[in-house]
Structure formats: C-alpha cells, structure tokens
N, C-alpha and C positions, 0 to 999 in steps of 0.2 A: 720461258713458260710465263703465260699471261695470267695475272694475279686470282681472276675470275674462274681460270680451271684448274686455280691450284686450291683455293676457297670452297670451290662446288660442293654439294652435299653436307655441308659442315653449318651450324649452326653460330650466326654470328652477327654483330650490330656495325654496322658500316658507320662509324664518327663523323667522318670527313673525307674527302676526296674521291678518287676514279677508280673502281677494279679493274677497269681496262688498262692496265697496266702492267707492263712488260717486267717479269723478274729475272735477272741474272743469277740469283743464286739465296740461300738461306741461313742466317746466321742467329746464333742466340748469344751471341760474344761480339760487343760492340767494336771491340778493338781487329775484329778479325773484317768486319763489314768493308764491303766494298761497290763501287758505283754501281748504281740500280739491283742491289738487293733488299729484299725483304727483312727484316730483324723482328724477332720473337723474344719479348720481354718476360722471363721467367724468374719467380721468386723462387732461391733456391735456399740451401740450409747455411750457408754464411753470407750470402750475395744475393741484391734484390736485383734486376736487368730492368726495372720499371726506373730505376736512378740514372738509368746510363741510354737513357733514349736519346740522351740529345746528343749525344758523342754518337752515337748511331747514324744519327741523321747527318751529321759533321764529317761523317768519313764518308758517305754515300745513300746512305739507305734511303728508300724511296716509298717504304709501305712500312708500316709497323704494327703487330700483333700483341696487343695486353690486355691485361684482365682489371687492371686497376685504372681511376681515375688518374689521369697525367694531363697538365696546360701544355700545349704543344701549338706553336702560333707558325711554324714551319707550315710552308704548301706541299703536303705530303699525304697519303691515305694512311688511316686512322683505323683501323679494326678492333672491335672490342671484343673477348668471347670470357665463355666463363671460369675455363682454365686453361691458362696458355703452356702449361706441361703437357695436357691432354693436345691441344693445338699443335705443338711441335711435331708430337709423333704421328699426327693425322697429315698434315700440309707436307712433312719431308716426304713421307712415305709417297704421295701421289705427286712432290716435286721430281722425284727420282725412280717414277713410274713403277710404283709398286714392285721392286725386283725381287720380294720375297717369292714371287709368283710364278717365277722361271728357275727357281731351285728348289731341290728338295732339302728342307729345315729339319735340322736333327737339335732336337733344345736338350739339355741335359740340367738339371739343375740338383741341388745337396748340398750338403754341409762340405763334405770331404770327397775326393776321388774324381771330382768332372774334368779337370785337366788332363787327368792323366787318360781317362778315358775316351777324350777327344782325340788323344794321340793315338791310341789302340784303334779306335774308328776308323781315322782317317789311313792307317795303313793297311787296312783290312780291303777298304774301299778303293786304295791305289793298286793295291794286288789285283784288284777287279776292274781294273782299267778303268775308273771313276777320276773325274780332273774335282779337285776337295779343299773348298775354303775351311777355316777358322776363325771364330771370333771369340778371346776368351782372354784366361788372367796373363798369360804369359805374351799374349797380342792379337792382333790379327795376322792369318795367313793368306794372302793371294797369288795364286801362282807361286812364282820363287821369290814374293818378295813379302817378307814380315815388317809388319807394322806394329808402331810400341802404342799402346793403349792407357788410360789412366786409368781405366775401371775396367773389372772384370766385363762388364756389360755395360757398353759406352749409352751416350745418348741415343735418342732416336736417329737425329741426323746423321749423326755419327754412322750408326748402323745403316740406316739405306744408303748412304755414300758409299759404305765399305761395300754392302751387297749389290750395288749399279756397277762396282769396279770388277765387280768377281761374274755378273753376268755379261759383261763385255770382254771377257775372255774366256768365255764358256766353260763356265766353271759348272759342275752338274750338282752337288750336295757342299750347302753349308753346314758345316757343326756347330754350335754354340753353346758357351757357358752361359745360362741365365740364371741369372742371380737373384734372391728375392729383394734384394733394391731395387733392380730393372722392371719384376714386377709389380711390384708395390707403385713404383716411381711412373709406371706407365712408359719403358722406354720400348715394350714389343707390344703394344697394346693394338695397334693395326695391323698386323700379321699374326699369320698362323703356322704351324709346324708338322710337316707329316708326321714326325717321331718324335715324343716325349719320352727322357730318362729320368727317373730318379733313384739318388746314389744312397743317401741317407740324412738323416738331421740331429745333428747333435748341439750342444749350446752353442751360438755365438752371434753375433751383432744384435744381442739384445740392448745394446745402447739403441738402436734405433728401433726395433721390434718393441722393445718392453717386456711381452711373455713369449715363451714358447709357442703359444695359441696362435698368436700373430703372424710369428714366422712360419709356424707351418701353414697356415691360411695364403700364405704369400706364395709360396711354394705350390701349393693345390692347386695358382691359376692355371700354371700351365698343362696341366692336364685336362683342362677343357680348352684349349685350343690346338689340340692336336685332331688331324683326321685319318692315320693311319693305323698307329699303334702307342699304347701305352707302354712302357718299360719300368718294371718295379722290381724296386731288393724289398723281395717279402719276410727277409730275414729281419730287416727292418722295424720296429713297431711301427712308426709313422709309414712306411711305405704300406703295413698293411691297412692302415688308417686310409689311405687312399685307394685302394684295393676296394674297400667297404664303401667308400664316399661316389667313387667317383664309377666304380662298376666298371662296366665294359660297354661305354658309350662312344668308343671305338676299340678294335681287339687289343686283347690284353695278353702279356708277356711278363710273367714272375721269372725273378732269375734270384740264385740263392745258395747256400750250402748245406743249411741244416734244418731248413723246412721244405715242403711239397714246393719243388717249383718245374716249370719249365724246359729253363736253361738252369743245368745244377752243375756241380762240380762234384767229383770223388776219386779217391788215388790221390789225395794230394800229401807232396812230398816237397819238404822246404830245405833248402841251404842258406849260408848268407847272402848268397851273391842268384840265385835260381831258385825258382817253385816250379815243379810239375804238377801238372793233374790231368783228370780224364773231363773231356768236356760232353757232357752228356742233350743231346736237343732232340724232341721230337721226331729228328729225321737221321737221328743216329750218335755216334759218339767218334770224339778222336782223342787221343795225347797230346797234350800241350807242354811245353816247357818255356815259361818266361823268363826274359834275362831282367826282371824286375821283382825282387823277391817279396815274402811276406804275404798274411793272409787277405792283407786289403785289395793287392796286385789280383790276387783270383777274383774277390769281386767286382775290380774295374775291368778284368780280362771278359769276363761271364757276361756284363752290361754290354760290352763292345760287340761280344760275339750274339745277343740277342738282337742288338741292332741288325747285326749282317744276316741274320736268321729271318727278321723281317723284310730285309730286300732280298730274300731267298737266293743268298751268295754261298755257294758250294762250302762243305766244310773244309775241304781241303785248303779252300784260299783262305777261309778263318785262321786255319791252324797258320800257314805261311804269314798273312799278315800282322797277326799276336806275336808270333817266334821270332818276326824280324826287328821288332822294336827294340833296340838296343840298351834303350835308358832313355829319360826324360828329365830335360834339366830343372834339378832342384828338388826333383821326388826320388827319394833315397841311394841320390846322388853321389857315388866313391870318388872320390879325387885320387887323381893318381900319385900320390905322394913318395911311394917306393920306399916309406918306412915301416920301421917294424910294429907299427901300430895302425887305424883304419883311422879314415877322415871321412863322414858319413854327412852330407849335405841335404835338409829334408823340409820342406815347406809348412810341416806342422805347426799348428799356432793356437789349437784348440787342446783342450784336456785329451779330447777323444782321440784326436790326430795323435797326440802323443803318446798317448797310449797303445795304437797300432804299430807305430814305429818302433817303440821302446822293447812291445812284445818281440818282435823281431830279435832286435839284437839280443837280446837276454837270453834267445834260446841256441844262440852261435859261438857269442863271445866269450874266449877264454881268461881274458884279462878283465878289465876295469872299465867301467861305461863312465866316461868324462862326457856332460851335455852341458853347452855353450846356450841359452836362451834367453827372452824377453818376454815383454808382451807390448803390444801396440798403446799409443797415447791416443787420449782422445778416440776410444773406443770400448767395447763393453767390459767394465771394470771387474764383474761378477766372474768372471771366469777365470780371474788370474788368479788366486787362491788355489784355486781347481787344477790349474796349471802346475803350481808348485808342487801340491798334493803328488801328481800324475809321476813329476820327473822325481822327486824326493824320495818316493817307493821305488824307482826304479835306477836311480843312477847311485854311481858310489861316488860321487861328487858332483854337484850341482851349481855351475859358473855363472850365477845371477847377471845380465846383462843389460841392455839398452834395444829396442828393437822400434824404430819407426816414434820415438817419444811426441812426438808432433810438441803441442803445446802444452804438455802437462811435463813437471817435472819428472825426470828420470828415476832420483832416488824416491820418489814416492812411489812410481808402479814398482819399483824392486819391493819395497816393503810390503805390498799389496800379495806380491807373489811370496814371497818368504812367509807369511801366515800360513801358508799349505806347506811349505817343506817342512817348517817347525810342528806342525801337528804331525809327521810322520817322525820325527826327528832326523830329517835328512840331513848328510855332509853339504855344508854348502860354502860359497865365499861370493864377495857381491862383487863387481869389477864393471862400475858404470859405460866404460867406454868399450866398444863394442869390437874393436880389433886389439883392444890389450888383453880381452877380456878371450879372444880366439891364441894370441899367442900365448897367453898363462896357460891354455889346457893344450899347445903342444909342446911346451916347455914342460911340463907337468906328465906327460904321456910315457906311460912305459911300453916293453913289448907284448903284443898283443891287447893293449888296450883298443878302443872304439872311441871315438870323440864326434858328437852328433854336434852338430851344429844347426839348429832347429829352429824355424820361423820365419825366415827370409826368403830359404828357396831360389828360387829364379832370380829375386831382386836384387839388382848389382848397385844398391843406394841405401841411403837414412835418412829419414825424416827428421829436421829438428827446428820444431818452430816452423818457420812459412819456407826453409831453405832444405836442397835438396843435394846430400854429402856423397859421394862415391863411396861405395863396400860392398865388393866385389867380392863374396868368401872365399871362393875357390882360389883366384887370383891373390888374395891376401894369405891363404895357407900355402900355394907353390911359394910364391916371393919368399916368404917368413920360412920355409923348411929348406929353401936353397941360399938363402943367408947363415940359416945354421950349418949346414954343410960346409960350406965355404969357411 
C-alpha cells in the first residue's frame, strides 16, 4: 500500500522525503523491520522507539513516523505526528483495510469474568453455525489456530493483523476482551463494536490507573464505541453507574441475580462441580446446567446469554451452547489427580476474584482448604494485603509464594501479603519457590481436602526479572502425584 494512502485524512507534518512511497508492512519494533516497512516510533513504559529509529532504517525501513525531534540523515521519508501511539492505531487499521468493519465485534470489559464469558459466547454462536474468532487473555483463536499473545488486548498493529486474518477465513464474529489498558492506550481507538459487555469492577491495576475513578473511566470508553447493544451487570455498583451515565445511547440489556434485570437467573442450585439455574429472558425461560460451578459462573453465563439474546438466538441454542462448555483452562479447573483430595487451578489474582472462588469451595469442601497463592511484582501493591486477608479468612492453611515477581524481591511481595493474613490471624507458611509450594501442599493434603492453586490459571510460566521460566501448574501437579504414587 502507498504511504500517501496509509496516512491520508490524518494530521501530520512531512519533515522530509516523499509520501509517494510503497509500504510493504508496518512495525513498531525495530527488530522486526523488513525491507520496505514503515516504522512507527512509540514511547512506551520502559522503551522509547525513538532510540531505535536508526536500527529500523538499517533493517530496511523506508519511512518513519515519530513524535519527537530526532536527527536523521538517511534518505528516507520522515513524518511527525502529535501522538505516535494514536498514529499506530490509525495507520495500522488503514493498512489492514479496517477489517473490523467486515466483522461483528463483541467487546467485553471488566475486572473478572472476561475470558469465561468469551468462551461461553463462542460456544453459543458456534451452535448457531457462526464462525467465531477470539482475542483475549488465553490468546487469539483464528479458525482452528491458537495464537499466543503477550497482552489481554495487544497493541493496535497486532489487533488489526489478527482481525484481517479472521476476515480472510470468513469469520463472522470476533469476541474481544477489551482491557482498561487497551482503552486508555488507544489500542482500539479507531474501531467500533456492535456489542459491549461490562462484567464488574474491583480493585486491580491501580499501579497504572492510580484511582478507581480513573480505572472506571477507562472501562467506560467501550460503551461509547458500540452501535448495537450495551450489556451491563446491573448487580455491580459500577454497572449501575454505566447505566446512569451512558443511558440508552444504544439499546441496553442488563443482567443479574439480585436486582431487576432483562436477563436474570432464578432457582440456582450449586454443587462443587456444576451449577443449575433457570435462565429468564423477555422471550421466555429455560433451565441451564453449567459444567463450571459457582455464582460467578452464573453471572458469566447470563452475560453470554444476553449477548446471544441481542443476536436473537433461540433459547434452545443458548442452552445447548452454555451446557456444552466442559471447562475453561485455568478457570476453576479441577486437575484429574485421582487422589482422595482435590486440586483446583484458578486465575483469581485479586481479593474479589479469590473471594468468589473460595466461597464456592467453602460450601462443598468436607476437609480443609489449602491455598497456594502470591501476587505479581511491579503491579498494584495495594491489593496484596487485601488478597492476604481474603485468603486468610477462608483458608485452613495459606501457602504464600511467588507469582511473576518480575523485578521485585519475592520475599518483599510475600511480606506485603502477610500483612493481610496476620490481620485475620490466618494460618500460613511462606515458600518462595512456587513449585516447592505446590509440592508442599500436596505433601500435606489429607483425604477430602481441597488445594487451590490461585493466580496463574492458564499461564504456564513464571517471570523473574527479564526471564521467563516454565511453570505449568497442571503438569507439575500430575508429575508430582505420579512420582509420589511410585
């Protein structure tokens, strides 16, 4: 595509060179630049792309978009913009022919539940003979291919590339987890959604957003980017705020259990492995039996059902889609250990997420509750004692360990968590090595106990410093249980 077509209708200053230049691709990482590419220099959290412009040119860039003054002597085209992050969102969309316009886009935002809702919706839509793509925490799904992603919502360049690949294989609908970071950092700036779904808002990511108001306002942006339906959890106080603020700029669907809602659940019946309920909609009701337990699963199913309702999918197909989901990786995932105790893996990494999972376990566990958990390094420190307090109230034994310490001292992270555990006089041990912590839990488990491995969920790695090490909890458990049996 020609550069003049890529940059058209966007405010810029041509510093030097010729806009009549053929562009073979766009990159914001100088290491990935190939001959004929356009390089966009972004200032990130830790790395400034402006420092790598000369490397990009050396690798074959024929044009550069930047926002800072940089001395460039090479004979290439230089374009200056006010905000190169914004420019990346705009020009990558144009380069990939705005693929979102050829898809129905469903965006899901909120602190908890996004991934589960995504897979519930996918199952329903596929029962309705739709081809479905996903962009989210567990990765991207394009046809029968799974693509690993570094972020829940990747940067705009990656998003548009993925969406173009979906369009190329005749995908009908893309379900996207839309993080607060993506909304704030303009990763979805130049695209719209047919449907926006709000799950809930609890304390998280305050290392970046600083306050809950700013966190909320980031999420709020999604509901001004929709053109078919906004779907809101009305039981959540922040959901109520969205309804008050956004109103019915597009048709509104609410869902819930406690407050009056368009889509709601009654006759809820919990077990440790399933949950049954009656799904009520303005077009009728149907009994549902989910293979994923807990009240939080009812909420996730209601959100998915509301989305299906918005697309006028019959209740019998909604029922079949919801009930056919056998489980979601790292979301209340029971590891098949064939032992007299139970091991559950869950992604819960906030006080609210832990509260929801542990409440389910409380109701049905006949033995003790052993919880292995930690908190991420270089992330919101204020939630650590709250996580400790939550686990300390529920667990018979808290095994406090590491969870992606990154550049922080894991001992210090653990001490932050212990403030909360000690506040409620919780019983605990601290074991910095996560694999050893898991083994300790297994070694000390008794019949009818439940071991909860919280925080990593689907992740199969741990991040220490700038290095990534294998840490597949499911495999660690299975291997160790097998070793003990032999």
